[in-house]
C-alpha positions as CSV (number, residue, x, y, z in Angstrom):
1,M,0.1,0.1,-0.2
2,V,1.9,3.6,-1.0
3,Q,0.0,6.5,1.4
4,I,-1.4,9.2,-0.3
5,T,-2.6,12.9,0.9
6,F,-5.5,14.0,-1.0
7,V,-6.4,17.6,-0.3
8,E,-10.2,18.4,-0.8
9,P,-11.9,21.5,-2.5
10,S,-13.3,22.1,0.8
11,G,-9.5,21.9,1.8
12,S,-10.5,18.8,4.6
13,S,-7.1,16.4,3.2
14,T,-8.3,12.1,3.6
15,E,-5.0,10.0,3.9
16,L,-5.7,6.5,1.8
17,N,-3.6,3.8,1.4
18,V,-3.5,3.6,-2.0
19,P,-2.1,-0.2,-3.6
20,E,0.2,-0.5,-5.9
21,G,-0.7,-0.1,-9.5
22,W,-4.1,1.3,-9.0
23,S,-4.5,5.5,-10.5
24,L,-4.5,8.7,-7.8
25,M,-8.3,8.7,-9.8
26,Q,-9.5,5.2,-8.9
27,A,-8.3,5.2,-5.4
28,A,-10.1,8.9,-4.8
29,V,-13.5,7.6,-6.9
30,T,-13.2,4.2,-4.4
31,N,-12.9,5.6,-1.3
32,G,-15.0,8.8,-1.5
33,V,-13.1,11.9,-2.4
34,D,-14.7,14.7,-3.4
35,G,-14.1,16.1,-6.4
36,I,-12.9,13.9,-8.6
37,V,-15.3,13.8,-10.9
38,A,-13.9,10.7,-13.3
39,E,-16.6,10.6,-15.6
40,C,-14.4,9.0,-18.3
41,G,-13.4,6.8,-15.4
42,G,-9.7,6.2,-15.7
43,S,-9.7,6.4,-20.1
44,C,-7.8,9.6,-20.3
45,V,-10.2,11.4,-22.3
46,C,-11.7,13.5,-20.5
47,A,-9.9,15.6,-17.7
48,T,-12.2,15.5,-15.1
49,C,-9.7,13.6,-12.4
50,H,-8.3,17.0,-12.8
51,V,-4.8,17.6,-9.9
52,Y,-2.4,19.2,-8.3
53,V,0.5,17.2,-7.8
54,D,3.0,18.7,-4.8
55,P,5.4,20.4,-6.5
56,E,8.0,19.6,-4.5
57,R,7.1,16.0,-6.1
58,L,5.9,16.9,-8.9
59,A,9.5,15.5,-10.8
60,E,9.4,11.8,-9.6
61,V,5.8,11.2,-11.7
62,L,6.6,9.7,-14.4
63,P,5.9,12.6,-16.7
64,P,3.0,12.6,-19.1
65,S,1.7,11.0,-21.9
66,E,0.9,13.4,-25.6
67,D,-3.2,12.5,-25.3
68,E,-3.2,13.7,-21.4
69,I,-0.4,16.9,-22.4
70,E,-4.2,17.4,-24.4
71,L,-7.2,17.2,-22.2
72,L,-4.9,19.5,-19.4
73,D,-4.9,21.9,-22.0
74,G,-8.5,22.1,-21.8
75,V,-9.8,21.5,-18.2
76,K,-12.3,24.0,-17.0
77,A,-10.4,24.6,-13.4
78,E,-6.8,26.7,-13.8
79,R,-3.7,24.7,-15.7
80,R,-0.4,25.0,-13.4
81,P,2.7,23.0,-14.3
82,N,2.2,20.6,-11.8
83,S,-1.5,19.7,-13.5
84,R,-2.0,16.4,-14.2
85,L,-4.5,14.2,-14.8
86,S,-4.8,11.7,-11.3
87,C,-6.0,9.2,-13.3
88,Q,-2.5,8.2,-15.1
89,I,-0.7,8.8,-12.7
90,K,0.2,4.9,-10.3
91,A,0.7,4.9,-7.1
92,T,4.0,3.4,-6.5
93,P,6.7,3.3,-3.3
94,E,8.2,6.1,-4.8
95,L,5.1,8.1,-4.4
96,A,4.4,7.5,-0.9
97,G,3.4,10.6,1.0
98,L,2.7,12.4,-1.8
99,T,0.1,14.3,-1.6
100,I,-2.0,16.9,-4.1
101,T,-4.7,19.1,-4.0
102,I,-8.1,18.5,-5.7
103,P,-9.2,21.5,-7.8
104,E,-12.2,23.5,-7.2
105,C,-14.3,23.3,-10.4
106,Q,-13.8,19.7,-12.7
107,T,-16.7,20.3,-15.8
């Protein structure tokens, strides 16, 4: 299990133990974390699982694919240098202790 902290739009945080290999979107949806809509169910076609990765740890996350970059261009909330789609980030031991912040809006 990989401990990940999700900071919800309300400001409250939820720490989850995420199974290795699960996407952060799967973990959020399965555990009722507020703010992750995930309309496409993790197929990387909708951008409703947009999150901000802790900038201090962004380099530890695999870089985004071209498809993800294109989708990030159309996110509803402000796109930042640390914007990612949570469906594209897999829980790995290297990400233990990572904090991601969910923007106020997805759609």
